[in-house]
N, CA, C and O atoms as a GROMACS GRO file, in nm:
protein
  504
    1UNK      N    1  -0.534  -0.152   3.057
    1UNK     CA    2  -0.539  -0.051   2.953
    1UNK      C    3  -0.484  -0.111   2.823
    1UNK      O    4  -0.377  -0.172   2.823
    2UNK      N    5  -0.556  -0.094   2.715
    2UNK     CA    6  -0.514  -0.147   2.586
    2UNK      C    7  -0.415  -0.052   2.521
    2UNK      O    8  -0.439   0.068   2.512
    3UNK      N    9  -0.304  -0.107   2.477
    3UNK     CA   10  -0.208  -0.025   2.405
    3UNK      C   11  -0.226  -0.048   2.255
    3UNK      O   12  -0.244  -0.161   2.210
    4UNK      N   13  -0.222   0.059   2.181
    4UNK     CA   14  -0.238   0.052   2.036
    4UNK      C   15  -0.102   0.068   1.971
    4UNK      O   16  -0.018   0.144   2.020
    5UNK      N   17  -0.079  -0.002   1.861
    5UNK     CA   18   0.048   0.018   1.790
    5UNK      C   19   0.059   0.162   1.741
    5UNK      O   20  -0.041   0.226   1.708
    6UNK      N   21   0.179   0.212   1.737
    6UNK     CA   22   0.202   0.348   1.686
    6UNK      C   23   0.182   0.349   1.535
    6UNK      O   24   0.184   0.244   1.471
    7UNK      N   25   0.161   0.468   1.478
    7UNK     CA   26   0.151   0.474   1.332
    7UNK      C   27   0.275   0.415   1.262
    7UNK      O   28   0.263   0.347   1.161
    8UNK      N   29   0.393   0.442   1.318
    8UNK     CA   30   0.516   0.386   1.258
    8UNK      C   31   0.516   0.234   1.264
    8UNK      O   32   0.558   0.168   1.170
    9UNK      N   33   0.470   0.178   1.375
    9UNK     CA   34   0.464   0.032   1.388
    9UNK      C   35   0.364  -0.028   1.290
    9UNK      O   36   0.388  -0.134   1.232
   10UNK      N   37   0.251   0.039   1.271
   10UNK     CA   38   0.152  -0.008   1.174
   10UNK      C   39   0.206  -0.004   1.031
   10UNK      O   40   0.185  -0.096   0.953
   11UNK      N   41   0.277   0.104   0.997
   11UNK     CA   42   0.337   0.115   0.864
   11UNK      C   43   0.442   0.006   0.845
   11UNK      O   44   0.454  -0.051   0.737
   12UNK      N   45   0.519  -0.024   0.950
   12UNK     CA   46   0.618  -0.131   0.944
   12UNK      C   47   0.550  -0.267   0.923
   12UNK      O   48   0.597  -0.349   0.844
   13UNK      N   49   0.439  -0.290   0.992
   13UNK     CA   50   0.364  -0.415   0.974
   13UNK      C   51   0.313  -0.428   0.830
   13UNK      O   52   0.316  -0.536   0.772
   14UNK      N   53   0.266  -0.317   0.774
   14UNK     CA   54   0.219  -0.318   0.635
   14UNK      C   55   0.333  -0.351   0.540
   14UNK      O   56   0.316  -0.428   0.446
   15UNK      N   57   0.450  -0.291   0.564
   15UNK     CA   58   0.567  -0.319   0.480
   15UNK      C   59   0.607  -0.466   0.490
   15UNK      O   60   0.641  -0.528   0.389
   16UNK      N   61   0.603  -0.520   0.610
   16UNK     CA   62   0.637  -0.662   0.628
   16UNK      C   63   0.534  -0.753   0.563
   16UNK      O   64   0.568  -0.860   0.511
   17UNK      N   65   0.408  -0.712   0.567
   17UNK     CA   66   0.304  -0.791   0.501
   17UNK      C   67   0.327  -0.795   0.350
   17UNK      O   68   0.308  -0.899   0.287
   18UNK      N   69   0.368  -0.682   0.292
   18UNK     CA   70   0.397  -0.679   0.149
   18UNK      C   71   0.519  -0.765   0.118
   18UNK      O   72   0.522  -0.833   0.016
   19UNK      N   73   0.620  -0.763   0.204
   19UNK     CA   74   0.737  -0.849   0.186
   19UNK      C   75   0.694  -0.996   0.186
   19UNK      O   76   0.739  -1.073   0.101
   20UNK      N   77   0.609  -1.033   0.278
   20UNK     CA   78   0.558  -1.171   0.284
   20UNK      C   79   0.478  -1.204   0.159
   20UNK      O   80   0.488  -1.315   0.106
   21UNK      N   81   0.398  -1.108   0.110
   21UNK     CA   82   0.322  -1.128  -0.013
   21UNK      C   83   0.417  -1.151  -0.130
   21UNK      O   84   0.392  -1.237  -0.214
   22UNK      N   85   0.525  -1.074  -0.136
   22UNK     CA   86   0.622  -1.091  -0.244
   22UNK      C   87   0.678  -1.233  -0.245
   22UNK      O   88   0.697  -1.292  -0.351
   23UNK      N   89   0.704  -1.286  -0.128
   23UNK     CA   90   0.753  -1.424  -0.119
   23UNK      C   91   0.644  -1.524  -0.159
   23UNK      O   92   0.670  -1.620  -0.230
   24UNK      N   93   0.522  -1.501  -0.113
   24UNK     CA   94   0.412  -1.595  -0.139
   24UNK      C   95   0.372  -1.600  -0.286
   24UNK      O   96   0.319  -1.700  -0.333
   25UNK      N   97   0.397  -1.492  -0.360
   25UNK     CA   98   0.356  -1.488  -0.500
   25UNK      C   99   0.467  -1.534  -0.596
   25UNK      O  100   0.449  -1.528  -0.717
   26UNK      N  101   0.579  -1.579  -0.544
   26UNK     CA  102   0.683  -1.636  -0.630
   26UNK      C  103   0.633  -1.766  -0.690
   26UNK      O  104   0.576  -1.850  -0.620
   27UNK      N  105   0.653  -1.782  -0.820
   27UNK     CA  106   0.604  -1.903  -0.887
   27UNK      C  107   0.658  -2.030  -0.823
   27UNK      O  108   0.587  -2.130  -0.814
   28UNK      N  109   0.782  -2.026  -0.780
   28UNK     CA  110   0.843  -2.146  -0.721
   28UNK      C  111   0.772  -2.190  -0.593
   28UNK      O  112   0.776  -2.307  -0.558
   29UNK      N  113   0.708  -2.097  -0.525
   29UNK     CA  114   0.637  -2.130  -0.400
   29UNK      C  115   0.509  -2.209  -0.428
   29UNK      O  116   0.467  -2.289  -0.344
   30UNK      N  117   0.449  -2.188  -0.544
   30UNK     CA  118   0.329  -2.262  -0.579
   30UNK      C  119   0.207  -2.228  -0.497
   30UNK      O  120   0.117  -2.310  -0.484
   31UNK      N  121   0.201  -2.106  -0.441
   31UNK     CA  122   0.086  -2.069  -0.359
   31UNK      C  123  -0.027  -2.007  -0.441
   31UNK      O  124  -0.136  -1.984  -0.390
   32UNK      N  125   0.000  -1.980  -0.568
   32UNK     CA  126  -0.103  -1.933  -0.659
   32UNK      C  127  -0.137  -2.049  -0.753
   32UNK      O  128  -0.047  -2.106  -0.815
   33UNK      N  129  -0.265  -2.083  -0.763
   33UNK     CA  130  -0.305  -2.196  -0.846
   33UNK      C  131  -0.402  -2.154  -0.955
   33UNK      O  132  -0.385  -2.192  -1.071
   34UNK      N  133  -0.502  -2.078  -0.921
   34UNK     CA  134  -0.612  -2.045  -1.012
   34UNK      C  135  -0.613  -1.895  -1.044
   34UNK      O  136  -0.557  -1.815  -0.969
   35UNK      N  137  -0.675  -1.857  -1.156
   35UNK     CA  138  -0.690  -1.714  -1.185
   35UNK      C  139  -0.759  -1.640  -1.071
   35UNK      O  140  -0.730  -1.522  -1.046
   36UNK      N  141  -0.848  -1.707  -1.002
   36UNK     CA  142  -0.918  -1.642  -0.890
   36UNK      C  143  -0.821  -1.605  -0.777
   36UNK      O  144  -0.848  -1.513  -0.700
   37UNK      N  145  -0.709  -1.677  -0.767
   37UNK     CA  146  -0.608  -1.641  -0.667
   37UNK      C  147  -0.551  -1.502  -0.698
   37UNK      O  148  -0.538  -1.418  -0.609
   38UNK      N  149  -0.517  -1.481  -0.825
   38UNK     CA  150  -0.466  -1.349  -0.866
   38UNK      C  151  -0.574  -1.243  -0.850
   38UNK      O  152  -0.546  -1.131  -0.807
   39UNK      N  153  -0.698  -1.277  -0.884
   39UNK     CA  154  -0.811  -1.186  -0.871
   39UNK      C  155  -0.824  -1.138  -0.726
   39UNK      O  156  -0.841  -1.018  -0.700
   40UNK      N  157  -0.816  -1.230  -0.632
   40UNK     CA  158  -0.830  -1.196  -0.490
   40UNK      C  159  -0.714  -1.109  -0.441
   40UNK      O  160  -0.735  -1.014  -0.366
   41UNK      N  161  -0.592  -1.142  -0.483
   41UNK     CA  162  -0.476  -1.064  -0.441
   41UNK      C  163  -0.483  -0.923  -0.497
   41UNK      O  164  -0.461  -0.826  -0.424
   42UNK      N  165  -0.515  -0.911  -0.624
   42UNK     CA  166  -0.526  -0.779  -0.686
   42UNK      C  167  -0.635  -0.696  -0.619
   42UNK      O  168  -0.618  -0.576  -0.599
   43UNK      N  169  -0.747  -0.758  -0.584
   43UNK     CA  170  -0.854  -0.685  -0.516
   43UNK      C  171  -0.806  -0.627  -0.384
   43UNK      O  172  -0.836  -0.513  -0.351
   44UNK      N  173  -0.731  -0.706  -0.308
   44UNK     CA  174  -0.680  -0.658  -0.179
   44UNK      C  175  -0.575  -0.549  -0.198
   44UNK      O  176  -0.572  -0.451  -0.123
   45UNK      N  177  -0.489  -0.565  -0.298
   45UNK     CA  178  -0.388  -0.461  -0.325
   45UNK      C  179  -0.454  -0.332  -0.370
   45UNK      O  180  -0.408  -0.223  -0.337
   46UNK      N  181  -0.562  -0.344  -0.446
   46UNK     CA  182  -0.637  -0.225  -0.488
   46UNK      C  183  -0.693  -0.152  -0.365
   46UNK      O  184  -0.683  -0.030  -0.356
   47UNK      N  185  -0.751  -0.227  -0.273
   47UNK     CA  186  -0.803  -0.165  -0.150
   47UNK      C  187  -0.691  -0.097  -0.072
   47UNK      O  188  -0.709   0.014  -0.021
   48UNK      N  189  -0.577  -0.162  -0.062
   48UNK     CA  190  -0.463  -0.105   0.010
   48UNK      C  191  -0.424   0.029  -0.053
   48UNK      O  192  -0.409   0.128   0.018
   49UNK      N  193  -0.409   0.032  -0.185
   49UNK     CA  194  -0.365   0.156  -0.249
   49UNK      C  195  -0.472   0.264  -0.244
   49UNK      O  196  -0.440   0.383  -0.241
   50UNK      N  197  -0.600   0.225  -0.243
   50UNK     CA  198  -0.707   0.324  -0.231
   50UNK      C  199  -0.704   0.392  -0.094
   50UNK      O  200  -0.750   0.506  -0.081
   51UNK      N  201  -0.652   0.325   0.005
   51UNK     CA  202  -0.649   0.380   0.142
   51UNK      C  203  -0.526   0.464   0.169
   51UNK      O  204  -0.526   0.544   0.262
   52UNK      N  205  -0.422   0.449   0.091
   52UNK     CA  206  -0.298   0.523   0.115
   52UNK      C  207  -0.311   0.675   0.105
   52UNK      O  208  -0.254   0.744   0.189
   53UNK      N  209  -0.383   0.729   0.008
   53UNK     CA  210  -0.391   0.875   0.001
   53UNK      C  211  -0.441   0.941   0.130
   53UNK      O  212  -0.397   1.051   0.164
   54UNK      N  213  -0.532   0.878   0.200
   54UNK     CA  214  -0.579   0.935   0.326
   54UNK      C  215  -0.465   0.944   0.428
   54UNK      O  216  -0.451   1.045   0.497
   55UNK      N  217  -0.385   0.840   0.436
   55UNK     CA  218  -0.271   0.844   0.528
   55UNK      C  219  -0.174   0.955   0.489
   55UNK      O  220  -0.125   1.028   0.575
   56UNK      N  221  -0.145   0.967   0.358
   56UNK     CA  222  -0.052   1.070   0.312
   56UNK      C  223  -0.106   1.209   0.342
   56UNK      O  224  -0.032   1.297   0.384
   57UNK      N  225  -0.235   1.228   0.321
   57UNK     CA  226  -0.297   1.358   0.349
   57UNK      C  227  -0.292   1.390   0.498
   57UNK      O  228  -0.262   1.504   0.536
   58UNK      N  229  -0.319   1.293   0.581
   58UNK     CA  230  -0.317   1.316   0.726
   58UNK      C  231  -0.175   1.345   0.775
   58UNK      O  232  -0.157   1.429   0.863
   59UNK      N  233  -0.075   1.278   0.720
   59UNK     CA  234   0.065   1.307   0.755
   59UNK      C  235   0.102   1.449   0.712
   59UNK      O  236   0.171   1.522   0.784
   60UNK      N  237   0.056   1.487   0.593
   60UNK     CA  238   0.084   1.621   0.542
   60UNK      C  239   0.020   1.727   0.631
   60UNK      O  240   0.084   1.828   0.664
   61UNK      N  241  -0.104   1.705   0.671
   61UNK     CA  242  -0.174   1.799   0.760
   61UNK      C  243  -0.103   1.809   0.894
   61UNK      O  244  -0.089   1.918   0.950
   62UNK      N  245  -0.058   1.695   0.946
   62UNK     CA  246   0.015   1.692   1.073
   62UNK      C  247   0.142   1.776   1.064
   62UNK      O  248   0.169   1.858   1.152
   63UNK      N  249   0.219   1.756   0.958
   63UNK     CA  250   0.343   1.832   0.944
   63UNK      C  251   0.316   1.981   0.924
   63UNK      O  252   0.391   2.064   0.975
   64UNK      N  253   0.211   2.014   0.851
   64UNK     CA  254   0.174   2.155   0.832
   64UNK      C  255   0.141   2.220   0.966
   64UNK      O  256   0.184   2.332   0.994
   65UNK      N  257   0.065   2.148   1.048
   65UNK     CA  258   0.028   2.201   1.179
   65UNK      C  259   0.152   2.223   1.266
   65UNK      O  260   0.165   2.327   1.331
   66UNK      N  261   0.243   2.126   1.267
   66UNK     CA  262   0.366   2.141   1.346
   66UNK      C  263   0.448   2.259   1.295
   66UNK      O  264   0.502   2.337   1.374
   67UNK      N  265   0.458   2.271   1.164
   67UNK     CA  266   0.536   2.381   1.106
   67UNK      C  267   0.477   2.516   1.140
   67UNK      O  268   0.550   2.608   1.177
   68UNK      N  269   0.346   2.530   1.128
   68UNK     CA  270   0.281   2.658   1.157
   68UNK      C  271   0.289   2.694   1.305
   68UNK      O  272   0.291   2.812   1.340
   69UNK      N  273   0.295   2.593   1.390
   69UNK     CA  274   0.306   2.619   1.534
   69UNK      C  275   0.450   2.651   1.574
   69UNK      O  276   0.476   2.688   1.688
   70UNK      N  277   0.544   2.638   1.480
   70UNK     CA  278   0.684   2.666   1.510
   70UNK      C  279   0.751   2.557   1.592
   70UNK      O  280   0.849   2.582   1.662
   71UNK      N  281   0.698   2.436   1.584
   71UNK     CA  282   0.750   2.325   1.663
   71UNK      C  283   0.844   2.233   1.586
   71UNK      O  284   0.863   2.118   1.624
   72UNK      N  285   0.902   2.284   1.478
   72UNK     CA  286   0.991   2.202   1.395
   72UNK      C  287   1.124   2.276   1.380
   72UNK      O  288   1.128   2.397   1.358
   73UNK      N  289   1.232   2.202   1.393
   73UNK     CA  290   1.364   2.257   1.366
   73UNK      C  291   1.425   2.177   1.251
   73UNK      O  292   1.375   2.072   1.212
   74UNK      N  293   1.534   2.230   1.198
   74UNK     CA  294   1.602   2.161   1.087
   74UNK      C  295   1.752   2.175   1.104
   74UNK      O  296   1.800   2.277   1.154
   75UNK      N  297   1.826   2.074   1.063
   75UNK     CA  298   1.973   2.077   1.069
   75UNK      C  299   2.030   2.174   0.967
   75UNK      O  300   2.137   2.230   0.989
   76UNK      N  301   1.961   2.195   0.857
   76UNK     CA  302   2.004   2.290   0.755
   76UNK      C  303   1.880   2.343   0.684
   76UNK      O  304   1.773   2.284   0.692
   77UNK      N  305   1.894   2.454   0.614
   77UNK     CA  306   1.783   2.526   0.552
   77UNK      C  307   1.675   2.554   0.656
   77UNK      O  308   1.689   2.518   0.773
   78UNK      N  309   1.568   2.615   0.612
   78UNK     CA  310   1.462   2.648   0.708
   78UNK      C  311   1.368   2.528   0.726
   78UNK      O  312   1.345   2.452   0.632
   79UNK      N  313   1.314   2.513   0.845
   79UNK     CA  314   1.217   2.406   0.867
   79UNK      C  315   1.098   2.416   0.771
   79UNK      O  316   1.044   2.314   0.727
   80UNK      N  317   1.057   2.540   0.740
   80UNK     CA  318   0.944   2.559   0.650
   80UNK      C  319   0.970   2.499   0.512
   80UNK      O  320   0.880   2.445   0.448
   81UNK      N  321   1.095   2.509   0.465
   81UNK     CA  322   1.129   2.450   0.335
   81UNK      C  323   1.115   2.298   0.340
   81UNK      O  324   1.063   2.237   0.246
   82UNK      N  325   1.160   2.237   0.448
   82UNK     CA  326   1.151   2.092   0.462
   82UNK      C  327   1.005   2.047   0.475
   82UNK      O  328   0.965   1.945   0.417
   83UNK      N  329   0.928   2.122   0.550
   83UNK     CA  330   0.785   2.088   0.565
   83UNK      C  331   0.715   2.102   0.431
   83UNK      O  332   0.634   2.017   0.394
   84UNK      N  333   0.745   2.208   0.357
   84UNK     CA  334   0.683   2.228   0.226
   84UNK      C  335   0.722   2.114   0.131
   84UNK      O  336   0.638   2.064   0.056
   85UNK      N  337   0.849   2.073   0.133
   85UNK     CA  338   0.895   1.963   0.048
   85UNK      C  339   0.827   1.832   0.089
   85UNK      O  340   0.789   1.752   0.003
   86UNK      N  341   0.813   1.810   0.218
   86UNK     CA  342   0.744   1.691   0.268
   86UNK      C  343   0.600   1.689   0.219
   86UNK      O  344   0.552   1.587   0.169
   87UNK      N  345   0.532   1.802   0.233
   87UNK     CA  346   0.391   1.809   0.192
   87UNK      C  347   0.376   1.790   0.042
   87UNK      O  348   0.282   1.725  -0.003
   88UNK      N  349   0.467   1.847  -0.036
   88UNK     CA  350   0.464   1.831  -0.181
   88UNK      C  351   0.483   1.684  -0.220
   88UNK      O  352   0.411   1.631  -0.305
   89UNK      N  353   0.582   1.620  -0.158
   89UNK     CA  354   0.609   1.479  -0.189
   89UNK      C  355   0.493   1.390  -0.148
   89UNK      O  356   0.459   1.296  -0.220
   90UNK      N  357   0.432   1.416  -0.033
   90UNK     CA  358   0.317   1.337   0.010
   90UNK      C  359   0.197   1.358  -0.082
   90UNK      O  360   0.120   1.266  -0.108
   91UNK      N  361   0.181   1.480  -0.132
   91UNK     CA  362   0.074   1.507  -0.229
   91UNK      C  363   0.098   1.429  -0.358
   91UNK      O  364   0.004   1.373  -0.415
   92UNK      N  365   0.222   1.426  -0.403
   92UNK     CA  366   0.256   1.348  -0.522
   92UNK      C  367   0.234   1.199  -0.497
   92UNK      O  368   0.183   1.128  -0.583
   93UNK      N  369   0.273   1.153  -0.380
   93UNK     CA  370   0.254   1.011  -0.346
   93UNK      C  371   0.106   0.975  -0.347
   93UNK      O  372   0.069   0.866  -0.390
   94UNK      N  373   0.021   1.066  -0.300
   94UNK     CA  374  -0.124   1.041  -0.300
   94UNK      C  375  -0.176   1.028  -0.443
   94UNK      O  376  -0.256   0.939  -0.472
   95UNK      N  377  -0.129   1.115  -0.533
   95UNK     CA  378  -0.171   1.106  -0.673
   95UNK      C  379  -0.122   0.977  -0.737
   95UNK      O  380  -0.195   0.913  -0.813
   96UNK      N  381   0.001   0.938  -0.707
   96UNK     CA  382   0.056   0.814  -0.762
   96UNK      C  383  -0.021   0.694  -0.708
   96UNK      O  384  -0.050   0.600  -0.782
   97UNK      N  385  -0.055   0.697  -0.580
   97UNK     CA  386  -0.134   0.587  -0.522
   97UNK      C  387  -0.271   0.578  -0.589
   97UNK      O  388  -0.321   0.468  -0.613
   98UNK      N  389  -0.332   0.693  -0.618
   98UNK     CA  390  -0.461   0.693  -0.687
   98UNK      C  391  -0.447   0.633  -0.826
   98UNK      O  392  -0.533   0.556  -0.870
   99UNK      N  393  -0.339   0.668  -0.896
   99UNK     CA  394  -0.314   0.611  -1.028
   99UNK      C  395  -0.290   0.461  -1.018
   99UNK      O  396  -0.341   0.384  -1.099
  100UNK      N  397  -0.214   0.420  -0.918
  100UNK     CA  398  -0.189   0.277  -0.897
  100UNK      C  399  -0.320   0.203  -0.869
  100UNK      O  400  -0.342   0.095  -0.923
  101UNK      N  401  -0.405   0.261  -0.788
  101UNK     CA  402  -0.535   0.199  -0.758
  101UNK      C  403  -0.619   0.186  -0.885
  101UNK      O  404  -0.687   0.085  -0.905
  102UNK      N  405  -0.614   0.287  -0.971
  102UNK     CA  406  -0.689   0.280  -1.097
  102UNK      C  407  -0.637   0.168  -1.185
  102UNK      O  408  -0.715   0.097  -1.248
  103UNK      N  409  -0.505   0.151  -1.191
  103UNK     CA  410  -0.447   0.045  -1.273
  103UNK      C  411  -0.476  -0.094  -1.213
  103UNK      O  412  -0.499  -0.190  -1.287
  104UNK      N  413  -0.476  -0.103  -1.082
  104UNK     CA  414  -0.512  -0.229  -1.018
  104UNK      C  415  -0.660  -0.260  -1.041
  104UNK      O  416  -0.698  -0.377  -1.053
  105UNK      N  417  -0.743  -0.158  -1.048
  105UNK     CA  418  -0.884  -0.178  -1.080
  105UNK      C  419  -0.897  -0.234  -1.222
  105UNK      O  420  -0.979  -0.322  -1.246
  106UNK      N  421  -0.818  -0.182  -1.315
  106UNK     CA  422  -0.818  -0.235  -1.453
  106UNK      C  423  -0.778  -0.381  -1.454
  106UNK      O  424  -0.842  -0.463  -1.519
  107UNK      N  425  -0.670  -0.414  -1.380
  107UNK     CA  426  -0.624  -0.553  -1.374
  107UNK      C  427  -0.731  -0.642  -1.311
  107UNK      O  428  -0.755  -0.754  -1.357
  108UNK      N  429  -0.794  -0.593  -1.205
  108UNK     CA  430  -0.898  -0.668  -1.137
  108UNK      C  431  -1.014  -0.697  -1.232
  108UNK      O  432  -1.066  -0.808  -1.236
  109UNK      N  433  -1.054  -0.595  -1.307
  109UNK     CA  434  -1.162  -0.612  -1.405
  109UNK      C  435  -1.122  -0.710  -1.515
  109UNK      O  436  -1.204  -0.790  -1.560
  110UNK      N  437  -0.997  -0.705  -1.558
  110UNK     CA  438  -0.950  -0.796  -1.662
  110UNK      C  439  -0.944  -0.940  -1.612
  110UNK      O  440  -0.965  -1.034  -1.689
  111UNK      N  441  -0.917  -0.958  -1.484
  111UNK     CA  442  -0.911  -1.092  -1.426
  111UNK      C  443  -1.049  -1.152  -1.401
  111UNK      O  444  -1.064  -1.274  -1.395
  112UNK      N  445  -1.150  -1.067  -1.388
  112UNK     CA  446  -1.282  -1.116  -1.345
  112UNK      C  447  -1.344  -1.223  -1.435
  112UNK      O  448  -1.408  -1.314  -1.382
  113UNK      N  449  -1.329  -1.218  -1.567
  113UNK     CA  450  -1.393  -1.324  -1.646
  113UNK      C  451  -1.310  -1.452  -1.660
  113UNK      O  452  -1.356  -1.549  -1.720
  114UNK      N  453  -1.191  -1.452  -1.606
  114UNK     CA  454  -1.101  -1.565  -1.625
  114UNK      C  455  -1.133  -1.680  -1.530
  114UNK      O  456  -1.165  -1.658  -1.413
  115UNK      N  457  -1.124  -1.799  -1.582
  115UNK     CA  458  -1.145  -1.919  -1.502
  115UNK      C  459  -1.036  -2.020  -1.529
  115UNK      O  460  -0.951  -1.999  -1.615
  116UNK      N  461  -1.039  -2.129  -1.459
  116UNK     CA  462  -0.941  -2.236  -1.469
  116UNK      C  463  -0.988  -2.339  -1.570
  116UNK      O  464  -1.103  -2.382  -1.566
  117UNK      N  465  -0.899  -2.378  -1.662
  117UNK     CA  466  -0.935  -2.481  -1.759
  117UNK      C  467  -0.837  -2.598  -1.757
  117UNK      O  468  -0.846  -2.688  -1.841
  118UNK      N  469  -0.745  -2.595  -1.663
  118UNK     CA  470  -0.647  -2.703  -1.653
  118UNK      C  471  -0.702  -2.820  -1.575
  118UNK      O  472  -0.818  -2.821  -1.534
  119UNK      N  473  -0.618  -2.919  -1.554
  119UNK     CA  474  -0.662  -3.037  -1.478
  119UNK      C  475  -0.691  -3.000  -1.333
  119UNK      O  476  -0.633  -2.908  -1.277
  120UNK      N  477  -0.782  -3.074  -1.275
  120UNK     CA  478  -0.814  -3.054  -1.134
  120UNK      C  479  -0.700  -3.113  -1.052
  120UNK      O  480  -0.673  -3.233  -1.060
  121UNK      N  481  -0.631  -3.028  -0.974
  121UNK     CA  482  -0.518  -3.080  -0.898
  121UNK      C  483  -0.565  -3.173  -0.785
  121UNK      O  484  -0.674  -3.157  -0.730
  122UNK      N  485  -0.480  -3.269  -0.753
  122UNK     CA  486  -0.508  -3.354  -0.638
  122UNK      C  487  -0.505  -3.268  -0.513
  122UNK      O  488  -0.431  -3.170  -0.507
  123UNK      N  489  -0.584  -3.304  -0.415
  123UNK     CA  490  -0.584  -3.226  -0.290
  123UNK      C  491  -0.448  -3.236  -0.222
  123UNK      O  492  -0.412  -3.147  -0.145
  124UNK      N  493  -0.371  -3.342  -0.250
  124UNK     CA  494  -0.236  -3.353  -0.192
  124UNK      C  495  -0.142  -3.251  -0.252
  124UNK      O  496  -0.045  -3.211  -0.188
  125UNK      N  497  -0.169  -3.207  -0.377
  125UNK     CA  498  -0.084  -3.109  -0.443
  125UNK      C  499  -0.110  -2.969  -0.391
  125UNK      O  500  -0.022  -2.884  -0.401
  126UNK      N  501  -0.224  -2.943  -0.337
  126UNK     CA  502  -0.258  -2.810  -0.286
  126UNK      C  503  -0.197  -2.797  -0.152
  126UNK      O  504  -0.211  -2.693  -0.088
   0.00000   0.00000   0.00000
């Protein structure tokens, strides 16, 4: 039987992938050479952010369903208040992710005409 990673494990993997990306894009690492490198990274980040709103919406729907079924408790205040706050924050996060995707699309478009005009690096330098 195949076991699938949990949603939390997948989100953790995504966070770790972004951490690794942060390290790989440091200038001192030298892993970015050409404008096309930035173009490719921005394209992938744009796709990532375009997909986030669906996850936020599905989490919001899940919490709404649990709340309406009366299957949520809270240490303080009413569970409904916490569920409503969760849903509001996830809705805001979805809008912010959409805005981020739009800005990454702008960056991607701005990168598209750029090319390399520097010296051709030795293959040993790559």
